[in-house]
C-alpha positions in Angstrom: -0.2 -0.3 -0.3 2.7 2.2 0.7 4.4 1.3 -2.2 1.8 2.5 -4.3 0.8 5.8 -2.4 5.0 7.1 -3.2 4.4 5.8 -6.8 0.7 7.8 -6.6 2.2 10.9 -5.6 5.3 10.6 -7.7 2.8 10.1 -10.9 0.7 12.6 -10.1 3.9 15.1 -9.3 5.0 14.6 -12.8 1.7 15.3 -14.0 2.0 18.8 -12.0 5.4 19.4 -13.2 4.6 18.8 -16.9 0.7 20.7 -16.8 3.1 24.2 -15.3 5.7 24.3 -17.3 6.1 27.4 -19.2 5.5 27.8 -22.9 5.6 30.6 -24.9 2.0 31.9 -25.6 0.6 32.1 -29.0 0.6 35.7 -30.0 -2.5 36.1 -32.5 -1.3 39.2 -34.6 -4.4 41.1 -36.0 -4.4 43.0 -39.0 -6.0 46.4 -39.1 -9.0 46.5 -42.3 -7.9 49.0 -44.6 -9.3 51.3 -47.2 -9.6 49.3 -50.9 -10.7 52.0 -52.9 -12.7 50.0 -55.8 -14.2 53.4 -57.7 -15.4 57.0 -57.1 -19.3 58.1 -56.9 -20.1 61.7 -57.8 -22.8 63.4 -55.7 -24.7 66.7 -57.5 -27.1 68.7 -56.1 -30.6 68.2 -57.9 -31.6 72.0 -57.9 -28.5 72.9 -59.3 -27.0 69.7 -61.3 -23.9 70.6 -59.5 -21.3 68.4 -58.0 -21.7 68.4 -54.0 -18.2 66.5 -53.7 -16.7 63.3 -55.0 -16.2 60.3 -52.9 -13.3 57.5 -53.1 -15.4 54.1 -52.5 -15.2 50.7 -52.0 -18.0 48.2 -53.8 -19.8 45.9 -51.5 -21.6 44.0 -54.1 -21.1 39.8 -53.5 -23.1 38.1 -50.6 -19.9 38.4 -48.0 -18.8 41.6 -49.2 -22.6 43.3 -47.8 -23.0 41.4 -44.9 -19.9 42.9 -43.7 -19.7 46.4 -45.0 -18.0 48.1 -42.6 -16.8 46.2 -39.7 -14.0 45.7 -37.5 -12.4 49.0 -39.2 -11.0 51.8 -37.0 -11.1 55.0 -39.2 -12.1 56.1 -42.5 -11.6 59.2 -44.4 -14.1 61.9 -44.8 -13.8 61.1 -49.1 -14.2 57.3 -48.4 -17.6 55.1 -48.4 -18.5 51.7 -48.3 -21.1 51.4 -51.7 -23.0 48.9 -51.6 -24.7 47.4 -55.0 -27.5 44.6 -54.9 -29.1 43.0 -57.8 -32.8 44.7 -57.6 -34.7 47.1 -55.9 -36.5 46.6 -52.8 -35.9 47.2 -49.0 -33.4 46.9 -46.9 -31.9 47.2 -43.7 -28.8 47.6 -42.1 -27.8 47.4 -38.6 -24.1 48.4 -36.9 -22.9 45.2 -35.6 -18.8 45.1 -35.0 -18.6 48.3 -36.6 -16.8 51.2 -34.5 -17.3 54.0 -37.2 -20.7 56.0 -35.9 -21.9 56.4 -40.4 -24.4 58.3 -42.5 -26.4 55.7 -44.1 -27.4 57.4 -48.0 -30.5 54.5 -49.6 -30.2 54.9 -53.3 -32.9 54.1 -55.6 -32.3 52.1 -58.8 -32.5 55.5 -61.0 -29.2 56.8 -58.4 -32.0 59.4 -56.6 -31.0 59.3 -52.9 -34.0 57.8 -51.2 -33.3 58.6 -47.4 -31.1 58.4 -45.3 -29.6 56.8 -41.3 -27.7 60.0 -39.8 -25.5 59.2 -36.9 -25.9 55.7 -36.5 -24.7 54.2 -33.1 -21.4 52.2 -33.4 -22.3 48.2 -32.5 -25.7 48.9 -32.1 -27.8 45.8 -33.6 -30.9 47.6 -34.2 -32.6 47.3 -37.4 -31.9 51.0 -39.5 -34.4 50.6 -42.7 -34.1 52.0 -46.2 -37.9 53.1 -45.6 -39.3 52.8 -49.0 -37.4 49.9 -52.0 -33.8 50.9 -52.9 -31.1 49.7 -54.6 -27.7 51.3 -53.5 -26.3 52.1 -50.0 -23.7 54.6 -49.3 -21.8 54.7 -46.0 -20.1 57.3 -45.0 -19.0 58.9 -42.0 -21.5 59.9 -39.6 -22.2 64.2 -40.0 -21.5 64.1 -43.4 -25.3 64.2 -44.6 -25.5 67.4 -43.2 -22.0 68.8 -43.6 -22.9 68.5 -47.4 -26.1 69.3 -47.6 -27.5 65.9 -49.3 -30.8 65.9 -49.9 -33.6 63.6 -50.9 -33.6 63.4 -54.7 -29.8 64.4 -55.3 -28.2 62.0 -58.1 -25.2 59.7 -57.8 -22.7 58.3 -60.2 -20.6 55.7 -59.7 -17.6 54.0 -61.6 -15.8 51.5 -60.7 -12.1 51.2 -61.6 
């Protein structure tokens, strides 16, 4: 019995020593997601047909890109935006899950006219932000730019892909 107990203590001690040894922890390096210019979007003032502004756009036209959007981004320049292209005009809803940047969301109809806005969205909020009417395109900008640029319903846009 004594030999079994000593053997048990030796095995237990060995197990504790092996499990407590110092191993280098694997460090997972997270690369920031950076802007990838894929085109340009021009916004025109309807009343005067004059150019309001030019935006460098990253285009989301695949299922994965439209699901992810600007999630996990830390910053975005004022002249940059994410432009979503959908295959057909219908009601769309966005949310800010995993999106750290406050945004203005510009909903655009099939005729490339601004149809509605969701301004100054709350980062990381999972509440749905509806287009309110059927749309085919969406432009996400830094919060406050809709007001700063004076965008209005029926202003129009054009875009080009690189």
